[in-house]
Structure formats: structure tokens, C-alpha cells
N, C-alpha and C positions, 0 to 999 in steps of 0.2 A: 440780210433783211428778212424778218419773219413775214410769212404770208398772212393775209387777213383771216379773221375768224369766219366760219360759216355762220349763217343766220341762227342755227340752233346753238352753236357755241357762244354766240354773242348775247343771246337772250338772258342767261344768268348774270352776265356782267351788268346789264342795265338794272335787273331786279335787285342784285346785291347792293348796288349803290343806295337803294332805298331801304332794304331790309336788313342786310348784314354787311356794312361796308368793310369790316375787318376781314371778311372772307374773299374780297375781290382779288387781292394779290395772290393768296394761296390757290385760288381757283385758276388763275392764269398759269401759275407754276405747275399745276396738276394736269393741265390739258395734254402736254406731250405724252406723259405716262398713261393717261386714260386712252388716248388714241392707240398707243402701242398695245395696251391690254385688250381692247376690242379687236384690233387687227390680228392679234395672236389667236383669239378665239375664232375669228372669221377664217383665217388661213387654215387652222386646224379643220374646220368644217369643209372648206373647199378641198383640202387634201384627202379627206377620208369619206365624205358622204357621197352616196350614189346620185349624182346630179346629171340630168340628161344632156346638158350642154358641155360637160367635161367628158371627152371621149378617150382620154389616155393619161396615164401618170408615169413619168420616167424618173426613177430615183437614182441619184448619185450619192457619193460619200458625203458631200457638203452642200447638196442642193436637191430641190425637187422641182420638176417641170410638169405643169399641167397643160395638156393639149386641148384646146377648145374646139367645138364643132365648127366654128367659122374659120379655123386655121390659125388663130392667134395662139400665143404661148404665154403662160403665166409662170414666172420664176420666183421661187422663195426658198427658205431654208428647209432642211428636213423637219418632219413633223411626227411627233409621237401621239397616237390617238388617245392615250391614257394619261399623259403627263399634264398636270395642271400648272406647271411652272414654265419657264422659258419666256422669251420676250421677242416678238417679231416687230421690228421697227420699220421694215420696208419690204415690199414685194414689187416685181417688175412685170408689167403687161406689155409684151412686145417692145421691151427696152425702156418704157416709160416708168419711172419710179413712182410708187404710191406709198405714202406713210399715213394716209387718212382712210379708214375703212369705208366711210360713206362715199368718198370720191372713187375708190376702187370699185365698189359695187355699181356705181353709176356708169363707170367706164366700161364695165363688162357688158352692159346693154342687154341683159337677159330678161325673160318674162318676169314680171312683178319686181324687177330689180329696183325701179325708181322708188317705189313705196318702201322697200326694205332699206334702201340707202338713206332715206329720210329718217327712218326709225333708228338706224345705226348712228346717224349724226346726233339725234336727240339723246340716245343712250350714252354716247361718248361724253356729251356735255353733262349729263346727269351723274356719270361716274366721276368726272372731274370734280363736280360739286360735292359728291360724297367724300372723296379723298381730301378735299380742301378743308373739311371741317373736322380733321383728326388732330394732328399735332402741329399744325401751322406751317409745315414744310411742303404740303402737297402730296405727302406719302401716307399710307395707312399707319395708324398708331401701332406700336409694337403690341403683340398679343400676350406676351409673357407676364406673369405676376411674380414678383420677387419673393424670396423665402421670408417668412415671418409676417407677411402682410395679411390683413384680415380677410376672411372668405368673401369672395365676390359673388353677388347675387346672379341668378341665371340670366336675368334681363341684361345685365352689364356684359356678360360673355357674348350674348347674341348680338348686341349692338356693336361689337368689335368686328363683325363680319361685314366689311365695307364694300368689297368688290362684287358681291352678288354671285350669280351662278358661275362656277369655275370653267364651264365649257361652252355655254350658250353665247353667241355673239351679241344677243340682246340682254346681256347680264344686268344692265341697269335700265332696261327699257321700261318706262312708266308713262305711256301715252295717256293723256287726260289729266296728268298732274302738273300744275303750274310749279314754277320755282318756289313760290311761297308755300305751296302745299307739300312739296318735297321736304322743305325745311321744317314744316310743322308736323309731318307725319312719318318721315323716314327714320327708321331706328338708328341709322348711323349718325344722325344729327342729335340724338339723345333727347327728344322732346318728351313732355308729359302731355298726354292726350285726354281730353274730356269726352267720355262716351255719352251717347244718348240712350234713353230707355223708351222703347215703343211698347205701349200697353195694348195687348192683343187678346181678344176673348176666344176667337176661333183659330186654334192651331193644334199641331200634333207634337207631342212630347215623348221622347224616349229617355230612359235612364232616370236619374234623380235630379230634378230641377230645383235649385236652392230656394229656400223660403224668402230670402231677401230680394229675389227676382220674381216675386209674385205680389199681386195687388188684388186681394179678394179672389174673384173667379177669373182674373185676367193674368196672363203671363207677361212679364217684362222682358223684352228682347233687347240685349245690348246692340247699339247701332254705331258704326264707325262714322265720325263726323264728315268724311268725304262722301260716304254713301248718302248721308242725310242731305248734304248740300247738292248733290248732282243726280241722284237716282230716285230716291223715295218721293212719294207724293207730298208736296208741301202741306197738304191738309192733314197728314197723319200726325196724331198727337204724340210728340216726343218730348220727354222731360229730361232734365240734366241728370246724368248718371255719374258713376265714379271716375276718378282719374286713373289712368293706366299708362304703362310704358310699352311702346311698340316693340315687337320682337322681329326676328329675322325675316319672317314672311310678310311683314308690314300689317296685314289684317288680323294677326294674332297679337294679343296684348297681355302683359302681366299686370295683375291687380296689385295694389300696395300691400305691404306687410306679409309678403310671401303667399298671398292668396292664389286661387286657381287662375289659369290662363283662360282668356276669352277669345274665341275665334269668331270673327264677325264676317258677314257678307261684304264683299267689296267688288262691285261689278265693273272692275277695270282690268285690262289685260296687262299683267306684269310678267316680264320675260315672254312667255308664249301662252300663258294660261290666264283665263278669267277667274278671279278669286272669289266667286260667290259660292253658295252652299246649296247643293241640289236637295230636293225633298227626299230622294232615294238615299243619299248619304246620311241624312238624319235618321231615317227608318232603320238603317243597318248599323248605325254608329255603335250602339252598345254591344251588338253581336261581334262586330269586327274587333272592337277594343278588347273584349274578353278573349277572343281567339289569339290575338297577337300577344296579349299578356301571358297566356298559357304557354305559348311557344317560348317567350323570353324567360319564363321560369325554369325552363329546361337547360338553360345555358350557364347555370351555376354563377349567376351574377354578372356575366359578360354583357348582357343586354338589359336595358331598363326601358320601360315604356311609360310615356305620359298618357294615362288612360283618359278616355272620354267619360266624364261624369254624367253629363246630361246634354241633350240636344233638342232643338225646337225648330219647327218650320211653319210658316203660314201657307205653305203650298207654292211659294214663289222663291226662287233662288236669291232674289234681291233682298229678302227679309227673313233671315234664318240665323 
């Protein structure tokens, strides 16, 4: 008999019944694999990171034992700090088996563990949702392109990266995003997003800001719809902008017809970073872009750089 879903795992089930009923079964099928994927990343971190409540590590040929400061022992398979493959389906804490990363973190009872456990639980559900929307089997869609097929646009390649960060336990952590918003904005769900345009008169610009993003003496700043709904002042005048396709970082989007990519402020923490844009990074954008491009030019074509064409800030990371 299968164990009941956690609250975080159950939330997409209810939402999918209203939003995408066809994904409900693939989501359920994807949950075990998503738990293992997050547990694999968590176990790698426990095995190698310098954590104060892990006082010893004993390696054997087919096992790794972590000695905790309170005397307990955590048993799992050997771990390679650099490998992004492998699949950990279970670890044992003093003989008790854990196959769910959130439950393991809660059982460890370490400082800040409860909050991290809740985040792991939500991230596991989000990863299962991402995997469910691929080929219908609950597994990521194959990444290969057959010989003779037409060229695939950059945005299509980036949307094939389903599992997020290969090492971070919060590989699909998206706190603040509802299930509906993940479906609407997550690149792995292949949406088309309508950007907003905020007209700003007082701002700082570096590089070449395109003419189509100007309105007389005002600069038009592309705005992510999540940012518009949750962060920006509702009184800020924002008009409807172009449609775009989200790329791997979620807040960067590809404009249609092969146009430039647009990086928007997104004041939400994804994985472990808040994806807004600091005024300092806008001021240095052109200089850093030129420097990296010059380095790439010395590699005889081995490295290519997507250059920053223009950047703008209102002095706030929330609108840049």
C-alpha cells in the first residue's frame, strides 16, 4: 500500500484537476522519481559539505556512513561529489529507511531543518510537475534530435532542461509560485508569456537600448508578469508588451522571430538565488560583457558569448 502524499505533494493534484486534468496521472507517476532525484542531491550534499552537525564520515566499498554530533548514524550509498548521475532511492537514519528527502531532513532535527524540509517537499512536488509535462510517462523527454530534422531554436533546447540544477537539493525550489504560475511561466511547460512594458522617465541606461523600447523621453522596461502581479506597485503604468518564451533561468525570455533575449527582474528565490537585477550589475553590464567576449575570442571558437546589448535600472532591483 502506498503512503499518503505530503501536503506539498497533494497541492498539485487538486490544482491539476481544474487546470490540466491530463497531467494528473503523469504527475502521480513522476513523484517517486522526483523524490529520488531530490534525495540524490541531498545525500550528495550531506556526504560532502562541511556541516557542523556531521562529525565524521566512514567510507566503505559499497556504503557511506555519516556520524552525527548526537551519536546517530546515517547510512547511504557511496557518493561522488562531481557526478550528476546516479539515483539514491533510500538512506537509513539509525536503521529507519527514508525515501523522501523532506522526511529525512525533518528527522535529522538540525537547526533550520524544518524550514528546509518544507522547501524540499515543495521542490519535489514541483520537479514531479515539471517531469509530468514532458512525454506523458513521468520521465523527462529525450534530448536528442534525429538526423535530418530541421534546426531547433535556442528556446526549444533550453526548455528541454527539466530537472533544474544538477547538484542543488532545491533544484526545483520555486517558493512563491503557485501551481498555476508554474504551468504559466515555467520553461519546461513550454508556455508563451506576455511581457509588460513599464514606462520610466528617470532611469540609468548602459549599452544600446533599442528604439522599440523607447517612448519619447521615456524608457520602456520589460516586466515579467509574475513580478507585475506580486511585487510592483499596482499604480505603476504598465502596458501590454511582446509575447516571449521563457528560457532555462525562467526570468530570461526569448523574443519571437529569433530576436534578442530579455532578462527581467524576478524578486523570487529560485534554487537559492533571488533573480532580480541589481543597479550595480546594470552599470557594469557593458564592461563585463565586453571583457568576457574578448576572452572568448581567444579560444578559436570553443566559447561563444551571448552579449549584453543594453541594460537599464530605475535604481531598484525590482524594476530593471
